[in-house]
TORKOL-4160 file (C-alpha; in steps of 0.2 Angstrom, whole numbers, padded with zeros to 4 digits, m for minus):
290
<pt num="1" X="0714" Y="0624" Z="0584"/>
<pt num="2" X="0705" Y="0606" Z="0586"/>
<pt num="3" X="0715" Y="0591" Z="0576"/>
<pt num="4" X="0699" Y="0591" Z="0559"/>
<pt num="5" X="0703" Y="0610" Z="0557"/>
<pt num="6" X="0722" Y="0607" Z="0556"/>
<pt num="7" X="0722" Y="0593" Z="0546"/>
<pt num="8" X="0710" Y="0606" Z="0535"/>
<pt num="9" X="0723" Y="0618" Z="0537"/>
<pt num="10" X="0737" Y="0605" Z="0530"/>
<pt num="11" X="0727" Y="0601" Z="0516"/>
<pt num="12" X="0723" Y="0616" Z="0511"/>
<pt num="13" X="0740" Y="0622" Z="0511"/>
<pt num="14" X="0744" Y="0607" Z="0502"/>
<pt num="15" X="0733" Y="0612" Z="0489"/>
<pt num="16" X="0740" Y="0630" Z="0488"/>
<pt num="17" X="0757" Y="0625" Z="0485"/>
<pt num="18" X="0754" Y="0612" Z="0469"/>
<pt num="19" X="0745" Y="0596" Z="0476"/>
<pt num="20" X="0729" Y="0594" Z="0465"/>
<pt num="21" X="0727" Y="0576" Z="0478"/>
<pt num="22" X="0726" Y="0587" Z="0491"/>
<pt num="23" X="0708" Y="0591" Z="0485"/>
<pt num="24" X="0701" Y="0574" Z="0488"/>
<pt num="25" X="0704" Y="0575" Z="0508"/>
<pt num="26" X="0697" Y="0593" Z="0508"/>
<pt num="27" X="0681" Y="0586" Z="0500"/>
<pt num="28" X="0680" Y="0570" Z="0511"/>
<pt num="29" X="0681" Y="0582" Z="0526"/>
<pt num="30" X="0666" Y="0590" Z="0519"/>
<pt num="31" X="0657" Y="0609" Z="0522"/>
<pt num="32" X="0671" Y="0612" Z="0535"/>
<pt num="33" X="0686" Y="0615" Z="0521"/>
<pt num="34" X="0674" Y="0628" Z="0512"/>
<pt num="35" X="0669" Y="0638" Z="0528"/>
<pt num="36" X="0689" Y="0637" Z="0530"/>
<pt num="37" X="0695" Y="0643" Z="0516"/>
<pt num="38" X="0683" Y="0656" Z="0513"/>
<pt num="39" X="0685" Y="0664" Z="0533"/>
<pt num="40" X="0703" Y="0664" Z="0527"/>
<pt num="41" X="0702" Y="0674" Z="0511"/>
<pt num="42" X="0690" Y="0686" Z="0518"/>
<pt num="43" X="0708" Y="0687" Z="0531"/>
<pt num="44" X="0696" Y="0680" Z="0548"/>
<pt num="45" X="0709" Y="0666" Z="0549"/>
<pt num="46" X="0729" Y="0664" Z="0545"/>
<pt num="47" X="0732" Y="0656" Z="0530"/>
<pt num="48" X="0746" Y="0640" Z="0529"/>
<pt num="49" X="0754" Y="0646" Z="0514"/>
<pt num="50" X="0763" Y="0661" Z="0509"/>
<pt num="51" X="0752" Y="0672" Z="0495"/>
<pt num="52" X="0769" Y="0680" Z="0486"/>
<pt num="53" X="0776" Y="0662" Z="0485"/>
<pt num="54" X="0759" Y="0655" Z="0475"/>
<pt num="55" X="0762" Y="0671" Z="0467"/>
<pt num="56" X="0777" Y="0666" Z="0459"/>
<pt num="57" X="0772" Y="0648" Z="0456"/>
<pt num="58" X="0758" Y="0652" Z="0447"/>
<pt num="59" X="0762" Y="0670" Z="0442"/>
<pt num="60" X="0743" Y="0672" Z="0446"/>
<pt num="61" X="0739" Y="0678" Z="0464"/>
<pt num="62" X="0723" Y="0670" Z="0465"/>
<pt num="63" X="0723" Y="0653" Z="0453"/>
<pt num="64" X="0722" Y="0640" Z="0467"/>
<pt num="65" X="0713" Y="0649" Z="0479"/>
<pt num="66" X="0701" Y="0653" Z="0468"/>
<pt num="67" X="0699" Y="0636" Z="0458"/>
<pt num="68" X="0700" Y="0627" Z="0473"/>
<pt num="69" X="0684" Y="0639" Z="0480"/>
<pt num="70" X="0676" Y="0633" Z="0463"/>
<pt num="71" X="0678" Y="0615" Z="0467"/>
<pt num="72" X="0672" Y="0616" Z="0488"/>
<pt num="73" X="0655" Y="0628" Z="0481"/>
<pt num="74" X="0649" Y="0615" Z="0467"/>
<pt num="75" X="0653" Y="0601" Z="0481"/>
<pt num="76" X="0643" Y="0610" Z="0494"/>
<pt num="77" X="0632" Y="0623" Z="0487"/>
<pt num="78" X="0622" Y="0626" Z="0501"/>
<pt num="79" X="0635" Y="0630" Z="0514"/>
<pt num="80" X="0643" Y="0641" Z="0500"/>
<pt num="81" X="0627" Y="0650" Z="0499"/>
<pt num="82" X="0624" Y="0652" Z="0518"/>
<pt num="83" X="0641" Y="0658" Z="0523"/>
<pt num="84" X="0639" Y="0671" Z="0510"/>
<pt num="85" X="0621" Y="0676" Z="0514"/>
<pt num="86" X="0627" Y="0676" Z="0532"/>
<pt num="87" X="0641" Y="0689" Z="0531"/>
<pt num="88" X="0641" Y="0702" Z="0515"/>
<pt num="89" X="0658" Y="0706" Z="0515"/>
<pt num="90" X="0659" Y="0688" Z="0507"/>
<pt num="91" X="0651" Y="0694" Z="0491"/>
<pt num="92" X="0664" Y="0702" Z="0481"/>
<pt num="93" X="0675" Y="0689" Z="0486"/>
<pt num="94" X="0665" Y="0675" Z="0480"/>
<pt num="95" X="0659" Y="0684" Z="0461"/>
<pt num="96" X="0672" Y="0673" Z="0451"/>
<pt num="97" X="0665" Y="0659" Z="0459"/>
<pt num="98" X="0646" Y="0662" Z="0451"/>
<pt num="99" X="0651" Y="0662" Z="0435"/>
<pt num="100" X="0653" Y="0645" Z="0438"/>
<pt num="101" X="0640" Y="0639" Z="0450"/>
<pt num="102" X="0621" Y="0636" Z="0441"/>
<pt num="103" X="0611" Y="0639" Z="0452"/>
<pt num="104" X="0597" Y="0651" Z="0455"/>
<pt num="105" X="0603" Y="0657" Z="0473"/>
<pt num="106" X="0617" Y="0668" Z="0462"/>
<pt num="107" X="0606" Y="0680" Z="0453"/>
<pt num="108" X="0604" Y="0691" Z="0468"/>
<pt num="109" X="0623" Y="0693" Z="0468"/>
<pt num="110" X="0626" Y="0694" Z="0451"/>
<pt num="111" X="0610" Y="0707" Z="0450"/>
<pt num="112" X="0621" Y="0719" Z="0462"/>
<pt num="113" X="0637" Y="0717" Z="0455"/>
<pt num="114" X="0631" Y="0720" Z="0438"/>
<pt num="115" X="0628" Y="0738" Z="0446"/>
<pt num="116" X="0646" Y="0737" Z="0452"/>
<pt num="117" X="0659" Y="0755" Z="0453"/>
<pt num="118" X="0673" Y="0737" Z="0449"/>
<pt num="119" X="0671" Y="0736" Z="0431"/>
<pt num="120" X="0680" Y="0716" Z="0435"/>
<pt num="121" X="0663" Y="0712" Z="0447"/>
<pt num="122" X="0650" Y="0720" Z="0432"/>
<pt num="123" X="0663" Y="0706" Z="0419"/>
<pt num="124" X="0660" Y="0692" Z="0431"/>
<pt num="125" X="0642" Y="0697" Z="0436"/>
<pt num="126" X="0639" Y="0694" Z="0416"/>
<pt num="127" X="0648" Y="0680" Z="0414"/>
<pt num="128" X="0638" Y="0672" Z="0428"/>
<pt num="129" X="0621" Y="0680" Z="0422"/>
<pt num="130" X="0629" Y="0669" Z="0406"/>
<pt num="131" X="0626" Y="0654" Z="0415"/>
<pt num="132" X="0608" Y="0658" Z="0428"/>
<pt num="133" X="0600" Y="0672" Z="0420"/>
<pt num="134" X="0586" Y="0673" Z="0411"/>
<pt num="135" X="0576" Y="0680" Z="0397"/>
<pt num="136" X="0570" Y="0695" Z="0411"/>
<pt num="137" X="0589" Y="0700" Z="0411"/>
<pt num="138" X="0590" Y="0705" Z="0395"/>
<pt num="139" X="0587" Y="0723" Z="0396"/>
<pt num="140" X="0600" Y="0726" Z="0409"/>
<pt num="141" X="0611" Y="0716" Z="0401"/>
<pt num="142" X="0608" Y="0724" Z="0382"/>
<pt num="143" X="0611" Y="0740" Z="0394"/>
<pt num="144" X="0628" Y="0735" Z="0396"/>
<pt num="145" X="0634" Y="0735" Z="0378"/>
<pt num="146" X="0636" Y="0755" Z="0379"/>
<pt num="147" X="0651" Y="0751" Z="0393"/>
<pt num="148" X="0666" Y="0749" Z="0385"/>
<pt num="149" X="0673" Y="0739" Z="0400"/>
<pt num="150" X="0662" Y="0725" Z="0401"/>
<pt num="151" X="0651" Y="0725" Z="0382"/>
<pt num="152" X="0664" Y="0712" Z="0376"/>
<pt num="153" X="0653" Y="0701" Z="0390"/>
<pt num="154" X="0636" Y="0708" Z="0387"/>
<pt num="155" X="0639" Y="0702" Z="0369"/>
<pt num="156" X="0640" Y="0687" Z="0375"/>
<pt num="157" X="0629" Y="0683" Z="0386"/>
<pt num="158" X="0616" Y="0691" Z="0378"/>
<pt num="159" X="0622" Y="0679" Z="0362"/>
<pt num="160" X="0618" Y="0664" Z="0378"/>
<pt num="161" X="0603" Y="0669" Z="0383"/>
<pt num="162" X="0597" Y="0670" Z="0365"/>
<pt num="163" X="0580" Y="0681" Z="0371"/>
<pt num="164" X="0573" Y="0691" Z="0356"/>
<pt num="165" X="0573" Y="0706" Z="0366"/>
<pt num="166" X="0593" Y="0707" Z="0362"/>
<pt num="167" X="0589" Y="0707" Z="0342"/>
<pt num="168" X="0586" Y="0727" Z="0342"/>
<pt num="169" X="0604" Y="0731" Z="0352"/>
<pt num="170" X="0612" Y="0719" Z="0343"/>
<pt num="171" X="0609" Y="0725" Z="0328"/>
<pt num="172" X="0610" Y="0743" Z="0330"/>
<pt num="173" X="0630" Y="0738" Z="0337"/>
<pt num="174" X="0632" Y="0726" Z="0322"/>
<pt num="175" X="0627" Y="0743" Z="0308"/>
<pt num="176" X="0635" Y="0754" Z="0318"/>
<pt num="177" X="0653" Y="0753" Z="0307"/>
<pt num="178" X="0666" Y="0741" Z="0303"/>
<pt num="179" X="0675" Y="0738" Z="0318"/>
<pt num="180" X="0679" Y="0721" Z="0325"/>
<pt num="181" X="0665" Y="0724" Z="0337"/>
<pt num="182" X="0654" Y="0728" Z="0326"/>
<pt num="183" X="0654" Y="0710" Z="0318"/>
<pt num="184" X="0654" Y="0701" Z="0336"/>
<pt num="185" X="0637" Y="0707" Z="0339"/>
<pt num="186" X="0634" Y="0700" Z="0322"/>
<pt num="187" X="0639" Y="0686" Z="0325"/>
<pt num="188" X="0631" Y="0687" Z="0343"/>
<pt num="189" X="0616" Y="0691" Z="0335"/>
<pt num="190" X="0616" Y="0678" Z="0322"/>
<pt num="191" X="0615" Y="0666" Z="0337"/>
<pt num="192" X="0600" Y="0676" Z="0345"/>
<pt num="193" X="0592" Y="0669" Z="0330"/>
<pt num="194" X="0595" Y="0655" Z="0329"/>
<pt num="195" X="0589" Y="0650" Z="0345"/>
<pt num="196" X="0571" Y="0661" Z="0341"/>
<pt num="197" X="0572" Y="0650" Z="0326"/>
<pt num="198" X="0574" Y="0665" Z="0314"/>
<pt num="199" X="0575" Y="0683" Z="0312"/>
<pt num="200" X="0559" Y="0691" Z="0317"/>
<pt num="201" X="0562" Y="0702" Z="0298"/>
<pt num="202" X="0568" Y="0698" Z="0284"/>
<pt num="203" X="0586" Y="0704" Z="0285"/>
<pt num="204" X="0593" Y="0718" Z="0272"/>
<pt num="205" X="0611" Y="0713" Z="0267"/>
<pt num="206" X="0623" Y="0723" Z="0258"/>
<pt num="207" X="0636" Y="0716" Z="0246"/>
<pt num="208" X="0655" Y="0717" Z="0251"/>
<pt num="209" X="0663" Y="0706" Z="0235"/>
<pt num="210" X="0676" Y="0693" Z="0238"/>
<pt num="211" X="0688" Y="0694" Z="0252"/>
<pt num="212" X="0703" Y="0684" Z="0253"/>
<pt num="213" X="0712" Y="0676" Z="0268"/>
<pt num="214" X="0731" Y="0671" Z="0266"/>
<pt num="215" X="0742" Y="0662" Z="0276"/>
<pt num="216" X="0747" Y="0677" Z="0288"/>
<pt num="217" X="0767" Y="0681" Z="0289"/>
<pt num="218" X="0773" Y="0677" Z="0305"/>
<pt num="219" X="0793" Y="0680" Z="0300"/>
<pt num="220" X="0801" Y="0665" Z="0301"/>
<pt num="221" X="0799" Y="0659" Z="0284"/>
<pt num="222" X="0795" Y="0643" Z="0287"/>
<pt num="223" X="0779" Y="0637" Z="0275"/>
<pt num="224" X="0762" Y="0632" Z="0283"/>
<pt num="225" X="0756" Y="0616" Z="0283"/>
<pt num="226" X="0735" Y="0613" Z="0283"/>
<pt num="227" X="0731" Y="0604" Z="0296"/>
<pt num="228" X="0713" Y="0605" Z="0294"/>
<pt num="229" X="0700" Y="0612" Z="0280"/>
<pt num="230" X="0682" Y="0614" Z="0283"/>
<pt num="231" X="0674" Y="0620" Z="0269"/>
<pt num="232" X="0672" Y="0619" Z="0250"/>
<pt num="233" X="0666" Y="0630" Z="0237"/>
<pt num="234" X="0648" Y="0636" Z="0236"/>
<pt num="235" X="0648" Y="0633" Z="0254"/>
<pt num="236" X="0638" Y="0649" Z="0266"/>
<pt num="237" X="0648" Y="0651" Z="0280"/>
<pt num="238" X="0644" Y="0662" Z="0297"/>
<pt num="239" X="0651" Y="0677" Z="0301"/>
<pt num="240" X="0663" Y="0667" Z="0314"/>
<pt num="241" X="0665" Y="0651" Z="0308"/>
<pt num="242" X="0681" Y="0642" Z="0307"/>
<pt num="243" X="0684" Y="0638" Z="0288"/>
<pt num="244" X="0703" Y="0630" Z="0291"/>
<pt num="245" X="0716" Y="0628" Z="0301"/>
<pt num="246" X="0733" Y="0632" Z="0298"/>
<pt num="247" X="0751" Y="0626" Z="0307"/>
<pt num="248" X="0769" Y="0630" Z="0307"/>
<pt num="249" X="0783" Y="0626" Z="0319"/>
<pt num="250" X="0780" Y="0643" Z="0329"/>
<pt num="251" X="0762" Y="0644" Z="0327"/>
<pt num="252" X="0743" Y="0639" Z="0321"/>
<pt num="253" X="0732" Y="0650" Z="0313"/>
<pt num="254" X="0713" Y="0649" Z="0312"/>
<pt num="255" X="0706" Y="0655" Z="0295"/>
<pt num="256" X="0689" Y="0662" Z="0300"/>
<pt num="257" X="0674" Y="0672" Z="0293"/>
<pt num="258" X="0673" Y="0692" Z="0295"/>
<pt num="259" X="0657" Y="0690" Z="0288"/>
<pt num="260" X="0643" Y="0678" Z="0283"/>
<pt num="261" X="0646" Y="0677" Z="0264"/>
<pt num="262" X="0648" Y="0660" Z="0249"/>
<pt num="263" X="0666" Y="0651" Z="0249"/>
<pt num="264" X="0670" Y="0654" Z="0231"/>
<pt num="265" X="0687" Y="0645" Z="0229"/>
<pt num="266" X="0698" Y="0635" Z="0240"/>
<pt num="267" X="0716" Y="0633" Z="0234"/>
<pt num="268" X="0720" Y="0620" Z="0250"/>
<pt num="269" X="0720" Y="0603" Z="0256"/>
<pt num="270" X="0723" Y="0594" Z="0273"/>
<pt num="271" X="0743" Y="0590" Z="0270"/>
<pt num="272" X="0748" Y="0604" Z="0259"/>
<pt num="273" X="0760" Y="0617" Z="0261"/>
<pt num="274" X="0759" Y="0632" Z="0257"/>
<pt num="275" X="0770" Y="0648" Z="0256"/>
<pt num="276" X="0766" Y="0662" Z="0269"/>
<pt num="277" X="0755" Y="0677" Z="0263"/>
<pt num="278" X="0748" Y="0665" Z="0249"/>
<pt num="279" X="0731" Y="0667" Z="0247"/>
<pt num="280" X="0722" Y="0652" Z="0254"/>
<pt num="281" X="0703" Y="0653" Z="0253"/>
<pt num="282" X="0691" Y="0667" Z="0244"/>
<pt num="283" X="0673" Y="0670" Z="0251"/>
<pt num="284" X="0661" Y="0682" Z="0243"/>
<pt num="285" X="0654" Y="0693" Z="0258"/>
<pt num="286" X="0640" Y="0704" Z="0262"/>
<pt num="287" X="0636" Y="0714" Z="0278"/>
<pt num="288" X="0618" Y="0715" Z="0286"/>
<pt num="289" X="0614" Y="0731" Z="0286"/>
<pt num="290" X="0597" Y="0730" Z="0295"/>
C-alpha cells in the first residue's frame, strides 16, 4: 500500500472512532478518500476499524461511515457519480447519500430504487426526489401514497415539489378518514396549494366546532411553564401550525393545530405557570371535505 493510501486509511480510522478533525485531512487528500471509503463499504478493501465497536460507540452501525460518505460526496460529486456509474454494486449503498445531494445525476438512481422491493430504499428514493425531483415525478410519487411502508415520505415529497397534479391524490387521502395520516395529508395539500398560489377550486368545509388544547399529563405533578405563545384570539391557523410551547423539568410540549380554524381563546402568556390538564387554548376548527 502506498504512503498516500496508508495516510487516508489512518484518517478514515480516526474519523470512524470519533475524531471529526480527521475530516479536514480526508478532504485535503482529494477524491482518493472517497474512492477508498466506497471500496471499503463495498467490501473490496479491508477497513481499519471494528464496525462492532463503532456500533457500541454510536448505537448506529452506519452513522459515522454514512456521514463521512455524505461529506466526501458533497465535496467530490464527479468522483462520486463516476464511481457509482462504473460499479452497480455501489448503488444500494449510496442511496442514503443521494437525499443530501442536490444533483440531477442522482435521478436515475432514485427513479430505479423507487421501484425497489426494499422499503428502506424506496423511502430513501422518495427523500432524494424531494431534493432532486421535478413535476414529472408527481404521478409516481403519488402512487406511493397507497404503500403503507413509504406513504409518509411520499406526503413530504409531494409537499416539497408543490405540483398541482398532487392536489387530487392528497385531497382524497385527506378526506378518507379522521386518521393522523389524513390530517398530515391535509397539511401537505395546504403546502402544495400555497406553492401553486391558490386552490384549484373553492374548497368545501365542515365545521368541527371548538377544540381545546391542554397541558398534557406526564405523571410528574410538575407545573408547566409557558415558553412561547404564537397566537391570539381571532387569529386563523393552518393545520400543523405551531401555536405555543410549554416546558417543565422533564419535557417540552408543542401545541399544534390538528385542523385549520380560528383561535377563539388564549388563556396563557409567556412566563405563565399552569397545572397539568389545564385548558390553555381553544380553536374553532373546520375540516376540508372537498
